[in-house]
C-alpha positions as CSV (number, residue, x, y, z in Angstrom):
1,G,0.0,0.0,0.1
2,E,0.9,3.5,0.0
3,A,3.2,5.0,2.6
4,L,1.6,6.9,5.2
5,P,2.1,10.9,4.8
6,D,4.6,12.3,7.2
7,P,3.3,13.9,10.3
8,I,2.9,17.7,10.4
9,L,5.1,19.2,12.9
10,I,3.5,22.4,14.6
11,P,6.2,24.6,16.0
12,V,6.2,25.4,19.7
13,V,7.1,28.7,21.1
14,L,8.0,28.7,24.8
15,T,9.5,32.0,24.9
16,D,7.9,35.5,24.1
17,D,9.9,38.7,24.2
18,T,6.6,40.8,24.2
19,L,5.7,39.3,27.6
20,P,7.7,39.7,31.0
21,P,9.1,36.8,32.9
22,V,7.0,37.9,36.0
23,A,3.5,39.1,35.5
24,T,3.1,42.7,36.1
25,D,-0.7,42.8,36.0
26,Y,-3.6,40.5,35.5
27,Q,-3.6,40.9,31.8
28,T,-0.2,39.8,31.4
29,A,-0.6,37.0,33.8
30,S,-3.6,35.6,31.9
31,S,-2.1,36.2,28.7
32,S,1.2,34.4,29.7
33,L,-0.5,31.3,31.4
34,L,-2.7,31.0,28.3
35,R,0.3,30.8,25.9
36,I,2.4,28.5,28.1
37,C,-0.7,26.3,28.4
38,N,-1.1,26.1,24.6
39,A,2.4,25.5,24.0
40,C,2.4,22.6,26.7
41,S,-0.4,21.1,24.8
42,L,1.4,21.0,21.6
43,L,4.4,19.5,23.2
44,L,2.4,16.6,24.8
45,Q,0.5,16.1,21.6
46,Q,3.5,15.8,19.5
47,R,5.7,13.6,21.8
48,N,6.4,11.3,18.9
49,Q,8.2,14.2,16.8
50,I,9.6,16.1,19.8
51,K,12.2,14.5,22.2
52,N,11.6,15.1,25.8
53,S,8.4,16.7,25.3
54,A,7.0,15.8,28.7
55,A,10.2,17.0,30.7
56,L,9.8,20.3,28.5
57,A,6.2,20.7,29.5
58,A,6.8,20.0,33.1
59,S,9.8,22.5,33.0
60,A,7.4,25.2,31.4
61,A,4.3,24.5,33.7
62,Q,6.7,24.7,36.8
63,F,8.0,27.9,35.8
64,A,4.7,29.2,35.0
65,L,3.3,28.3,38.7
66,T,6.5,29.4,40.5
67,V,7.9,32.2,38.7
68,L,5.5,33.8,36.3
69,L,2.6,34.2,39.1
70,P,3.8,36.4,41.9
71,M,3.4,34.8,45.2
72,P,0.6,36.3,47.4
73,N,0.7,38.2,50.7
74,A,-1.7,37.7,53.5
75,D,-2.0,41.5,53.8
76,K,-4.4,42.4,51.0
77,L,-2.9,46.0,50.8
78,R,0.5,44.5,49.8
79,C,-0.9,41.5,47.8
80,F,-0.4,41.5,44.1
81,W,-3.7,39.8,43.5
82,R,-5.8,42.0,45.9
83,K,-4.3,45.5,45.9
84,S,-5.7,46.3,42.4
85,P,-9.3,46.1,41.3
86,M,-10.2,42.9,39.6
87,R,-13.2,42.1,37.1
88,R,-15.2,39.0,37.9
89,E,-14.5,37.4,34.4
90,T,-10.8,38.0,35.1
91,Q,-11.1,36.1,38.6
92,V,-12.9,33.1,37.0
93,Y,-10.4,33.0,34.0
94,L,-7.3,33.2,36.1
95,L,-8.6,30.2,38.4
96,F,-9.5,28.4,35.1
97,L,-6.1,28.9,33.6
98,I,-4.3,27.8,36.8
99,R,-6.6,24.6,37.1
100,R,-5.6,23.9,33.5
101,M,-1.8,24.5,34.2
102,C,-1.8,22.0,37.2
103,S,-3.5,19.4,35.1
104,I,-0.7,19.7,32.4
105,Y,2.0,19.9,35.3
106,N,0.4,16.6,36.8
107,A,0.2,14.7,33.4
108,S,3.7,15.6,32.3
109,T,5.4,14.8,35.6
110,A,3.8,11.5,35.5
111,C,5.6,10.7,32.3
112,V,9.0,11.3,33.7
113,Q,11.1,9.1,36.1
114,Q,9.6,9.4,39.5
115,S,11.9,10.2,42.5
116,R,12.0,11.8,45.9
117,G,13.2,15.0,44.5
118,L,10.4,15.1,42.0
119,I,7.7,14.8,44.8
120,A,9.6,17.7,46.5
121,M,9.6,19.8,43.3
122,R,5.8,18.8,42.5
123,S,4.5,19.4,46.0
124,T,6.1,23.0,46.3
125,T,4.8,23.9,42.7
126,F,1.2,22.8,43.5
127,A,1.8,24.7,46.7
128,C,2.5,27.9,44.9
129,A,-0.5,27.4,42.6
130,A,-3.0,26.6,45.7
131,C,-1.8,29.9,47.5
132,V,-2.2,32.1,44.3
133,A,-5.7,30.5,43.6
134,D,-6.5,31.3,47.4
135,A,-5.5,35.0,46.9
136,I,-7.5,35.0,43.7
137,A,-10.5,33.4,45.2
138,R,-10.4,36.2,48.0
139,A,-10.4,39.0,45.7
140,V,-13.9,40.7,45.6
141,A,-14.6,41.7,41.9
142,T,-15.4,45.4,41.5
143,D,-18.0,44.9,38.7
144,D,-20.0,41.7,40.0
145,P,-18.7,40.2,43.2
146,S,-18.9,36.6,43.3
147,P,-20.8,35.1,46.5
148,F,-18.1,32.5,46.6
149,S,-15.4,35.4,47.2
150,L,-17.6,37.3,49.5
151,H,-18.3,34.2,51.8
152,Y,-14.6,32.9,51.4
153,S,-13.0,36.2,52.2
154,G,-15.5,37.0,55.0
155,D,-16.6,40.2,53.2
156,C,-20.3,39.2,53.0
157,E,-23.1,40.7,55.0
158,G,-24.0,39.1,58.4
159,P,-21.9,37.5,61.2
160,T,-19.6,35.4,59.4
161,L,-15.9,34.8,59.4
162,P,-13.4,34.2,56.6
163,F,-12.4,30.8,55.5
164,G,-9.0,29.4,54.4
165,I,-7.3,26.2,53.2
166,E,-4.4,24.4,55.6
167,A,-1.0,23.3,54.7
168,G,-2.0,20.0,56.0
169,S,0.6,17.1,55.1
170,Y,2.8,19.6,53.1
171,D,3.7,21.1,56.7
172,S,4.2,17.7,58.6
173,L,5.1,15.2,56.0
174,G,6.7,17.7,53.8
175,S,9.3,18.9,56.5
176,N,11.9,16.3,55.1
177,L,11.3,16.9,51.6
178,P,14.8,16.8,49.6
179,I,14.8,20.3,48.3
180,Y,18.2,21.3,46.8
181,E,17.3,24.4,45.1
182,A,17.5,27.7,47.1
183,S,14.5,29.3,45.3
184,F,12.4,26.4,46.0
185,C,13.4,26.3,49.6
186,A,12.3,30.0,49.7
187,L,9.0,29.1,48.0
188,R,8.2,26.3,50.4
189,S,8.9,28.9,53.4
190,I,6.5,31.4,51.8
191,C,3.8,29.0,51.1
192,L,3.9,27.7,54.5
193,D,3.7,31.3,56.0
194,Y,0.8,32.2,53.7
195,L,-1.1,29.0,54.4
196,R,-0.6,29.5,58.4
197,E,-1.8,32.9,58.0
198,V,-5.0,32.3,56.1
199,S,-6.0,29.5,58.2
200,G,-5.4,31.3,61.5
201,H,-2.8,28.7,62.8
202,L,0.0,31.5,62.7
203,H,-1.5,33.5,65.6
204,G,-3.1,30.5,67.3
205,G,-6.5,30.8,66.0
206,N,-8.8,28.2,64.4
207,R,-10.4,29.6,61.3
208,P,-12.8,27.2,59.5
209,T,-10.8,25.7,56.5
210,L,-12.1,24.1,53.3
211,F,-11.0,21.0,51.3
212,N,-9.1,19.0,53.7
213,F,-9.0,16.0,51.4
214,D,-5.7,14.9,53.0
215,Q,-7.4,14.4,56.3
216,S,-10.5,12.9,55.2
217,M,-12.4,12.3,51.9
218,V,-15.6,13.3,54.0
219,P,-16.6,17.0,54.1
220,G,-15.5,18.5,57.3
221,M,-17.2,21.1,59.2
222,G,-15.6,23.8,57.4
223,D,-17.1,22.9,54.3
224,I,-20.7,22.3,55.8
225,V,-20.6,25.8,57.5
226,F,-19.5,27.4,54.2
227,L,-22.3,25.5,52.3
228,D,-24.7,26.4,54.6
229,Q,-23.9,29.9,54.3
230,I,-23.7,30.2,50.7
231,S,-26.8,28.0,50.1
232,I,-28.8,30.7,52.0
233,Q,-27.8,33.3,49.6
234,L,-28.3,31.1,46.6
235,A,-31.7,29.7,47.8
236,I,-30.2,26.2,47.4
237,P,-32.4,23.8,49.6
238,R,-30.7,22.7,52.8
239,P,-30.8,19.6,54.8
240,D,-32.1,19.4,58.4
241,P,-29.4,21.1,60.6
242,N,-30.0,18.6,63.2
243,N,-29.1,15.5,60.8
244,R,-25.4,15.3,60.6
245,Q,-25.5,12.5,57.9
246,E,-27.7,14.3,55.6
247,R,-25.5,17.5,56.0
248,I,-22.5,15.6,55.1
249,T,-24.1,14.0,52.1
250,N,-25.4,17.2,50.8
251,A,-22.0,18.9,51.1
252,A,-20.3,16.0,49.2
253,A,-23.0,16.1,46.5
254,L,-22.4,20.0,46.1
255,I,-18.8,20.1,46.1
256,S,-18.4,17.1,43.9
257,G,-20.8,18.4,41.4
258,R,-23.0,15.5,41.4
259,N,-25.7,18.0,42.6
260,G,-24.9,20.7,40.0
261,S,-26.9,23.6,41.8
262,L,-23.7,25.2,43.2
263,L,-21.0,24.6,40.5
264,E,-23.6,25.6,37.6
265,V,-23.8,29.1,39.3
266,L,-20.3,29.4,40.5
267,P,-17.8,27.5,38.5
268,E,-14.9,29.0,40.1
269,I,-15.6,26.8,43.2
270,G,-14.8,23.7,41.0
271,Y,-11.5,25.3,39.7
272,F,-10.3,26.2,43.2
273,R,-11.4,22.7,44.4
274,D,-9.4,20.9,41.9
275,I,-6.2,23.2,42.5
276,V,-6.2,22.3,46.1
277,F,-6.9,18.6,45.6
278,Y,-3.6,18.6,43.3
279,F,-1.8,20.3,46.0
280,K,-2.9,17.9,48.7
281,H,-2.6,14.7,46.7
282,A,1.0,15.7,45.7
283,V,2.3,15.3,49.2
284,S,0.2,12.5,50.8
285,G,-1.5,10.9,48.0
286,K,-1.1,7.4,46.8
287,A,-0.1,6.6,43.1
288,S,-2.1,9.0,40.8
289,F,-2.1,6.1,37.8
290,D,-2.1,2.3,37.9
291,P,1.5,1.1,38.3
292,K,1.0,-1.1,35.3
293,H,0.8,2.0,33.0
294,T,4.2,3.3,34.0
295,N,5.4,3.8,30.5
296,A,2.1,5.5,29.4
297,K,1.9,8.6,27.3
298,W,-0.1,10.6,29.7
299,M,-2.2,13.8,28.3
300,P,-3.7,16.5,30.5
301,S,-7.1,15.1,29.6
302,H,-6.1,11.9,31.6
303,A,-5.1,14.1,34.4
304,T,-8.5,15.9,34.6
305,L,-10.2,15.1,38.1
306,H,-13.6,13.3,37.8
307,W,-15.7,13.7,41.0
308,S,-18.4,11.7,42.3
309,T,-19.8,10.3,45.7
310,A,-20.4,7.1,47.5
311,P,-21.5,5.8,50.8
312,I,-18.6,5.7,53.5
313,S,-19.6,2.1,54.4
314,T,-22.4,-0.3,54.7
315,E,-23.1,1.0,58.1
316,N,-22.6,4.6,57.4
317,V,-24.8,5.9,54.8
318,S,-23.3,9.4,54.6
319,H,-21.4,10.1,51.5
320,K,-17.7,10.9,50.7
321,Y,-16.0,12.1,47.8
322,V,-14.6,9.7,45.0
323,V,-11.9,11.3,42.7
324,S,-10.8,9.5,39.7
325,A,-8.1,10.3,37.0
326,F,-5.7,8.7,34.6
327,L,-8.2,6.1,33.0
328,G,-10.4,6.0,36.0
329,Y,-7.9,5.4,38.7
330,K,-9.0,6.3,42.2
331,Q,-7.0,9.3,43.7
332,E,-6.5,8.2,47.3
333,F,-4.5,9.3,50.1
334,V,-2.3,7.3,52.2
335,E,-3.7,6.4,55.7
336,I,-2.8,8.4,58.7
337,A,-0.5,6.7,60.9
338,T,-2.7,7.0,64.0
339,E,-5.5,5.4,62.3
340,V,-3.1,2.5,61.0
341,E,-2.1,1.8,64.5
342,E,-5.5,1.3,65.8
343,K,-6.4,-1.2,63.0
344,K,-3.0,-3.2,63.7
345,K,-3.0,-5.9,66.4
346,S,0.4,-4.9,67.8
347,K,3.0,-2.2,67.3
348,F,5.3,-5.0,66.0
349,Q,2.9,-5.9,63.0
350,Y,2.5,-2.2,62.3
351,F,6.5,-1.8,62.3
352,L,6.6,-4.7,59.8
353,S,3.9,-3.0,57.6
354,L,6.1,-0.2,57.1
355,F,8.5,-2.4,55.0
356,N,5.4,-3.9,53.0
357,A,3.7,-1.0,51.6
358,K,1.2,-1.7,48.6
359,T,2.9,0.5,46.1
360,Q,6.4,2.3,45.6
361,I,4.6,5.7,45.6
362,E,3.6,4.9,49.1
363,R,7.0,4.1,50.3
364,Q,8.3,7.4,48.8
365,R,6.0,9.5,51.0
366,L,8.5,11.4,53.3
367,S,7.2,10.9,57.0
368,S,9.9,11.5,59.7
369,A,8.2,8.5,61.4
370,D,8.6,6.2,58.5
371,P,12.0,4.2,58.5
372,T,11.6,3.1,54.9
373,T,12.4,6.9,54.1
374,V,16.1,5.8,54.9
375,V,16.1,2.2,54.4
376,N,14.6,2.5,51.0
377,S,17.1,5.0,49.7
378,L,20.1,3.5,51.2
379,S,19.6,-0.3,50.9
380,Q,18.3,-2.9,48.3
381,K,18.2,-5.8,50.4
382,L,14.4,-5.2,51.5
383,S,13.3,-4.6,48.0
384,K,11.3,-7.4,46.7
385,S,11.9,-6.6,43.1
386,N,15.2,-6.3,41.2
387,K,14.5,-2.7,40.3
388,P,16.7,-0.3,42.4
389,P,14.6,1.9,44.7
390,V,13.9,5.5,43.3
């Protein structure tokens, strides 16, 4: 038969002299993000024609999230994202682009060799994205303020308090991250200071927080209180306040989008939810994809998060989040050590379980209480396979 036509190579432009390396206003931020997103998509789509396209896309996405976008400040008078007037369309579009950039970064880093150093870079990059997205979500638009921003920042009418997000495992498990670049060490400190400030922990407070996926896939009290407030303004039916199971199930349905009454009106909540999930899962999450597909050529569409709900157990009919990506693979988190200890019959059995983690990804999680952090990196005697530890 006739030979197949040669593939058409579309040029990929990663540099642009007309745009500054660091955003100076909202317009340059959104324009730069869009161009980098499009360039990364071209790289990943043409990986058969362009060598190291996944690594190039990962580097470009990492640059966009850590260098291009200025880091926020808890003081809105000095914060780049809050000191200048912002339109509602700009706010939603920026959150959309950051969510898209996170999915590109998640897919491209899944195609390169996994290591503890990569986990350190990934988690810090996603932490920067979460901090910037938090600051953008707090900005109250000048033309048509979003109810989400008003309630999240605490600027809505009524006796309400501002909400925030927590560093969670990034503060505890991430304390032993092998970061060798000075700029990323500084970024980690900036992210932790900002997250401690917005969550109220820096001054010993206890502000309600949203999206604590690393602690539990069940909606927390902060999620329930937030949804109860915003449901009043949007006239969304609320469950019986005395029935905790109904409140948890309702919160899971609204946040996951299974009940589209909220995300249809405020899509920015879905963008912000996905960005926070990428950040939480980068530190204490299990494998993002099936280990059988180690050499798969992942695309950003594969890294898109698909949300649903399911009963917690046969005894507990309350619903929890069910998140999947990479061909339907469930995005789960490692169990908290205290919960694992309660399930084990003895401390010795728990100690042995540390050396028999189900997946290599779980053994890579950098907990200071996990001896495999040192054992797996210094010795190959405990490895069951012939592959050297990463």
